[in-house]
Every structure is written in C-alpha cells, then in structure tokens.
C-alpha positions as CSV (number, residue, x, y, z in Angstrom):
1,M,0.0,0.0,0.0
2,E,2.8,2.4,0.9
3,Q,4.6,1.6,-2.4
4,F,1.3,2.4,-4.3
5,K,1.0,5.8,-2.5
6,R,4.6,6.6,-3.3
7,L,4.0,5.7,-7.0
8,L,1.0,8.0,-7.1
9,R,2.9,10.8,-5.5
10,K,5.7,10.5,-8.1
11,L,3.2,10.4,-10.9
12,F,1.1,13.4,-9.9
13,F,3.6,15.4,-7.8
14,P,6.8,15.2,-9.7
15,K,9.6,17.8,-9.4
16,P,8.4,21.3,-10.3
17,W,10.6,21.5,-13.4
18,M,8.9,18.4,-14.8
19,T,5.5,19.9,-14.3
20,L,6.6,23.1,-16.1
21,L,8.1,21.2,-18.9
22,S,4.9,19.2,-19.5
23,I,3.0,22.3,-20.4
24,P,4.9,23.3,-23.6
25,V,5.2,19.6,-24.6
26,A,1.4,19.2,-24.3
27,A,0.9,22.5,-26.2
28,V,3.2,21.4,-29.1
29,L,1.4,18.0,-29.3
30,L,-2.1,19.6,-29.4
31,I,-1.0,22.3,-32.0
32,Y,0.5,19.5,-34.2
33,T,-2.6,17.4,-33.9
34,F,-5.2,20.1,-34.5
35,A,-3.4,22.7,-36.6
36,G,-1.6,20.1,-38.6
37,G,-4.8,18.2,-39.5
38,H,-3.7,15.0,-37.7
39,K,-6.9,14.5,-35.6
40,E,-7.4,11.1,-37.2
41,D,-3.8,9.9,-37.0
42,W,-2.3,7.7,-34.3
43,I,-0.6,10.7,-32.7
44,A,-3.9,12.1,-31.6
45,I,-4.5,9.6,-28.8
46,P,-1.1,10.1,-27.1
47,A,-1.5,13.9,-27.5
48,Y,-4.9,13.8,-25.7
49,V,-3.6,11.5,-23.0
50,F,-0.5,13.5,-22.3
51,S,-2.4,16.8,-22.3
52,A,-4.9,15.4,-19.8
53,Y,-1.9,14.2,-17.7
54,S,-0.2,17.6,-17.9
55,L,-3.4,19.4,-16.9
56,S,-3.7,17.0,-13.9
57,L,-0.1,17.8,-12.9
58,V,-0.7,21.5,-13.1
59,C,-4.0,21.3,-11.0
60,A,-2.3,19.1,-8.4
61,R,0.6,21.6,-8.1
62,V,-1.8,24.6,-7.9
63,G,-3.7,22.8,-5.2
64,L,-0.5,22.1,-3.3
65,L,0.6,25.7,-3.6
66,S,-2.8,27.0,-2.6
67,G,-2.7,24.9,0.5
68,H,0.6,26.4,1.6
69,A,-0.7,29.9,0.6
70,K,-3.8,29.3,2.8
71,E,-1.6,28.4,5.8
72,D,0.6,31.5,5.3
73,A,-2.6,33.7,4.9
74,Q,-4.0,32.2,8.1
75,L,-0.8,33.2,10.0
76,I,-1.1,36.8,8.8
77,I,-4.8,36.9,9.6
78,D,-4.2,35.6,13.2
79,K,-1.9,38.6,13.7
80,V,-4.6,41.1,12.9
81,P,-7.3,41.1,15.6
82,L,-10.1,42.4,13.5
83,A,-9.4,40.0,10.6
84,H,-9.1,37.1,13.0
85,R,-12.4,37.9,14.5
86,Y,-14.1,38.2,11.1
87,F,-12.9,34.8,10.0
88,S,-13.4,33.0,13.3
89,D,-16.6,34.7,14.7
90,V,-19.6,33.7,12.6
91,S,-21.9,36.2,14.3
92,F,-19.5,39.1,13.7
93,K,-19.0,38.0,10.1
94,L,-22.7,38.0,9.4
95,H,-23.2,41.4,11.1
96,I,-20.6,42.9,8.7
97,S,-22.2,41.1,5.7
98,L,-25.6,42.5,6.6
99,Y,-24.3,46.1,7.0
100,L,-22.5,45.9,3.6
101,S,-25.4,44.3,1.8
102,L,-27.9,46.8,3.3
103,G,-25.7,49.7,2.2
104,L,-25.4,48.4,-1.3
105,N,-29.2,47.8,-1.5
106,V,-30.0,51.3,-0.4
107,I,-27.5,52.7,-3.0
108,Y,-29.1,50.6,-5.8
109,A,-32.6,51.5,-4.8
110,V,-31.8,55.2,-4.8
111,M,-30.0,55.0,-8.1
112,K,-32.9,53.1,-9.8
113,F,-35.5,55.4,-8.4
114,T,-33.5,58.5,-9.6
115,F,-33.2,57.0,-13.1
116,G,-36.9,56.2,-13.0
117,L,-37.8,59.8,-12.3
118,R,-35.3,61.2,-14.7
119,Y,-36.2,59.0,-17.7
120,H,-39.9,58.4,-16.7
121,S,-39.1,54.7,-16.8
122,V,-41.4,52.2,-15.2
123,W,-38.6,49.7,-15.6
124,F,-36.2,51.5,-13.2
125,G,-39.1,52.3,-10.9
126,T,-40.0,48.5,-10.6
127,L,-36.3,47.7,-9.9
128,A,-36.2,50.4,-7.3
129,V,-39.1,48.8,-5.4
130,Y,-37.3,45.4,-5.6
131,Y,-34.1,46.7,-4.1
132,F,-35.9,48.8,-1.5
133,L,-37.7,45.7,-0.3
134,L,-34.4,43.8,-0.1
135,A,-33.0,46.7,2.0
136,V,-36.1,46.5,4.3
137,M,-35.6,42.8,4.9
138,R,-31.9,43.2,5.7
139,F,-32.6,46.1,8.0
140,L,-35.1,44.1,9.9
141,L,-32.7,41.2,10.3
142,L,-29.9,43.5,11.3
143,H,-32.1,45.3,13.8
144,H,-33.0,42.0,15.4
145,A,-29.4,40.8,15.4
146,N,-28.2,44.1,17.1
147,R,-30.8,43.8,19.8
148,K,-30.8,40.0,20.6
149,G,-27.9,38.5,18.7
150,F,-28.2,35.2,16.9
151,G,-29.7,32.0,18.4
152,T,-30.8,33.5,21.7
153,D,-34.4,34.4,21.0
154,R,-35.9,31.6,18.9
155,I,-39.5,33.0,18.9
156,G,-38.3,36.5,17.9
157,E,-36.1,35.0,15.2
158,L,-38.9,32.8,13.8
159,Q,-41.2,35.9,13.6
160,S,-38.5,37.8,11.7
161,Y,-38.0,34.7,9.5
162,R,-41.7,34.6,8.7
163,L,-41.9,38.3,8.0
164,C,-39.0,38.0,5.5
165,G,-41.0,35.3,3.8
166,M,-44.0,37.6,3.5
167,I,-41.9,40.4,2.1
168,L,-40.3,37.9,-0.4
169,M,-43.8,37.2,-1.7
170,V,-44.4,41.0,-2.2
171,M,-41.0,41.2,-3.9
172,N,-42.0,38.5,-6.2
173,I,-44.8,40.7,-7.6
174,S,-42.2,43.4,-8.3
175,L,-39.9,40.9,-10.0
176,T,-42.8,39.5,-12.1
177,G,-43.4,43.1,-13.3
178,V,-39.7,43.3,-14.3
179,V,-40.0,40.0,-16.3
180,V,-43.2,41.2,-18.0
181,L,-41.5,44.5,-19.0
182,V,-38.5,42.6,-20.4
183,I,-40.8,40.3,-22.5
184,R,-43.2,42.9,-23.7
185,K,-40.6,45.5,-24.8
186,N,-38.1,42.8,-25.7
187,E,-35.4,44.8,-24.0
188,G,-32.8,43.9,-21.4
189,F,-30.0,45.1,-19.2
190,Q,-26.9,46.3,-21.0
191,Y,-23.3,46.6,-19.8
192,A,-20.6,48.6,-21.5
193,G,-17.7,46.9,-23.2
194,Y,-16.2,43.9,-21.5
195,L,-18.0,44.6,-18.3
196,I,-20.5,41.9,-19.1
197,Y,-17.8,39.2,-18.7
198,I,-16.9,40.6,-15.3
199,M,-20.5,40.6,-14.3
200,A,-20.9,37.1,-15.6
201,M,-18.1,35.8,-13.5
202,Y,-19.4,37.7,-10.5
203,A,-22.9,36.4,-10.9
204,F,-21.8,32.8,-11.2
205,Y,-19.6,33.2,-8.1
206,N,-22.5,34.7,-6.2
207,I,-25.0,32.0,-7.1
208,I,-22.5,29.2,-6.0
209,T,-21.7,31.1,-2.8
210,A,-25.3,31.8,-2.0
211,V,-26.4,28.2,-2.4
212,M,-23.5,27.0,-0.3
213,N,-24.3,29.5,2.4
214,V,-28.0,28.6,2.6
215,V,-26.9,25.0,3.3
216,K,-23.9,25.9,5.5
217,Y,-25.8,28.3,7.9
218,R,-28.6,25.9,8.6
219,K,-26.4,24.1,11.1
220,Y,-26.4,27.1,13.4
221,R,-30.1,26.7,13.9
222,S,-30.6,30.5,13.8
223,P,-33.6,31.5,11.7
224,V,-32.2,35.0,11.3
225,M,-28.9,33.7,9.9
226,S,-30.9,31.4,7.5
227,A,-33.1,34.3,6.4
228,A,-30.1,36.5,5.7
229,K,-28.7,33.8,3.3
230,V,-32.1,33.2,1.7
231,V,-32.4,36.9,1.0
232,S,-28.9,36.8,-0.6
233,L,-29.9,33.8,-2.7
234,A,-33.1,35.7,-3.9
235,A,-31.0,38.7,-4.9
236,T,-28.5,36.4,-6.7
237,L,-31.2,34.7,-8.7
238,V,-32.4,38.1,-10.0
239,S,-28.8,39.0,-10.9
240,M,-28.6,35.8,-13.0
241,L,-31.9,36.8,-14.8
242,S,-30.4,40.3,-15.4
243,L,-27.2,38.7,-16.8
244,E,-29.2,36.5,-19.2
245,T,-31.1,39.4,-20.6
246,A,-27.9,41.4,-20.9
247,M,-26.2,38.6,-22.8
248,L,-29.2,38.1,-25.1
249,T,-29.3,41.8,-25.8
250,Q,-25.5,42.0,-26.5
251,F,-24.9,38.8,-28.3
252,G,-28.3,37.9,-29.7
253,S,-29.2,38.8,-33.3
254,T,-32.2,40.8,-34.5
255,D,-33.6,37.7,-36.2
256,S,-34.0,35.9,-32.8
257,E,-36.4,38.3,-31.0
258,Q,-39.0,35.5,-30.5
259,S,-36.4,33.2,-29.1
260,R,-35.2,35.9,-26.7
261,R,-38.7,36.4,-25.5
262,I,-39.2,32.7,-24.9
263,M,-35.8,32.2,-23.1
264,T,-36.4,35.3,-20.9
265,A,-40.0,34.1,-20.1
266,C,-38.8,30.6,-19.2
267,T,-35.9,31.9,-17.0
268,G,-38.1,34.6,-15.4
269,A,-40.8,32.1,-14.6
270,G,-38.2,29.8,-13.1
271,V,-36.7,32.5,-10.9
272,C,-40.1,33.8,-9.8
273,T,-41.3,30.3,-9.0
274,M,-38.1,29.5,-6.9
275,I,-38.4,32.8,-5.0
276,L,-42.2,32.1,-4.4
277,A,-41.4,28.6,-3.2
278,M,-38.7,29.9,-0.8
279,A,-41.2,32.5,0.5
280,V,-44.0,29.9,1.0
281,Y,-41.5,27.5,2.8
282,M,-40.3,30.3,5.1
283,I,-43.9,31.2,6.1
284,Y,-45.0,27.6,6.6
285,H,-41.9,26.5,8.4
286,A,-41.8,29.6,10.7
287,T,-45.5,29.3,11.5
288,R,-45.1,25.6,12.4
289,E,-42.0,26.1,14.5
290,L,-43.5,29.1,16.3
291,K,-46.4,26.8,17.4
292,Y,-44.0,24.3,18.9
293,A,-41.8,27.0,20.4
294,R,-44.8,28.6,22.2
295,M,-46.0,25.3,23.4
296,E,-42.6,24.6,24.9
297,E,-42.5,28.0,26.5
298,A,-45.9,27.6,28.0
299,K,-44.9,24.4,29.8
C-alpha cells in the first residue's frame, strides 16, 4: 500500500521543473494534432492522454501551492485582531455582511429610483421597489441581530424569518413586473464593453456562494442567519436573470427576437417560482416552528 502511495505521489507530484516542462510539450502536441490536421492519425490519442496528464499535474501543483498559501494567509490573519475575529466569529462576520449588503441595496434603490424619475421609466421604478424591499428585509434582520444577537431568542427570530418570507412574496410581484416588461418590450440590461464578462463571473460566483451559504448556515439553527442567506440567494437569482437578458441583448441577433422572449420568459418564470417557493416555505416553516416553540415556552 505504501509503495502504491509513493508511486501515485511520483506520478502526480513530480519535481516542479517536470510539471513546467509538461506544459509546452502538451501544447506542441495539441497544436501539431489540430493545426496540422492529424486528428485522425495515431498521434492524436497520445496527445490527448499526455495533455490530460499535464493538466492533472498543473492542477495538483496549484492545489498544493494554494494549501501552503492558505496556511501563510492564516498566519497573517491571526496577527490582525479584526481580521481574525471576522474569519473566526460567525456572528460578527454575518453582522458585517448585513451592514455591507444593506448599504449596497440602499444605493441601488436610490439609483434606480432616480433613473426612473429622470427618464420616466417604469422599468427602473420597478427595480427600485425590488431593491428597496431587499433593503427593508436586511434592515429588519440587522435590527433583530443588534438587539438580541443570533440564536438566543428563537421565537423572535422565527417571527423575523416569517416576516421575511411575507416580504419575499411581495418582492415576487415586483420581480414579475420586471420580467413582464422585459418580455413585452423585448429589452434587457446592458453593460458597457467587456463589463458583461466581469458581471458574468461575479454572478456565477455569487450563485454558487449563495447556495452553499444557505446550506452551511442551517447548522447554526438560527432563523435570522438562515433568512439572511435566503435573501442573498433571492438577490443572486435576480442578478442571474439580469445577466441572461444582458447577454441576449448584447450577443443575440435581431432575427431571434421571439427566441429571446421565450428564453427570458422561461428563466423569469423559473426564478419567480423559486423565490415564491422559498417564501412559502419560510412562512410555513416559521408558523409551524412558532407553534411548537410557544407550546414549549408555556410548559
């Protein structure tokens, strides 16, 4: 068994110069195969296999380096009290997250409302309502967290959790209005230049992080923590919808207007349905848990 482990280590963690050398060799083999028109020749299979092996070596080396970098970063973080508290204290980290997200939501709501008044746009007005409701939810959660903290007042947290579910249902009406506007006018969000690629990466990062956080924060059994992450997920779903309309607007052709409408309608319906389902679950779950919590308190 030990010999097998050593063999695997030699195969996937060779000396650094061997990993670096494999990159240009793999590149030459692939260029020769594809650019030289040898995709059907015998050389193609060794080229594919060696390229996959080279990629594995690079990924393994990056993973090893990132592990060392993480350890070095942790040593630096431990020396800064505020940074150490942020990464080790979940309650403090969530407080900071709520403050930042609340500030961003207020800025977005004011911007959209201003644009709505200036350009007489129902579009911007509807988005302003959406971001305003997001800000209201985060303010309520932050207000409760500042007064009671997390996980100390279960009944109060469940009431805030249920209230957020109710607000989410109202938000869904606003979101449905945005989707209807996009479909009827066949318009979408637009980003200047290469900004759309940055927004795409940011949106995909947010959706992955939001889903992970919804699952991760459930273990703390704090409804306010869970509500904060559900709100983030709802916001991220809308950003994905905005990204899709922007990409269809920027890269779609004028001959595909009907396809754009269908795609936007399907995605919009999916996002609205997911947010509605989250809202219904929050209301139902909080109402049921409140009943049990009050019965326990009455004993």
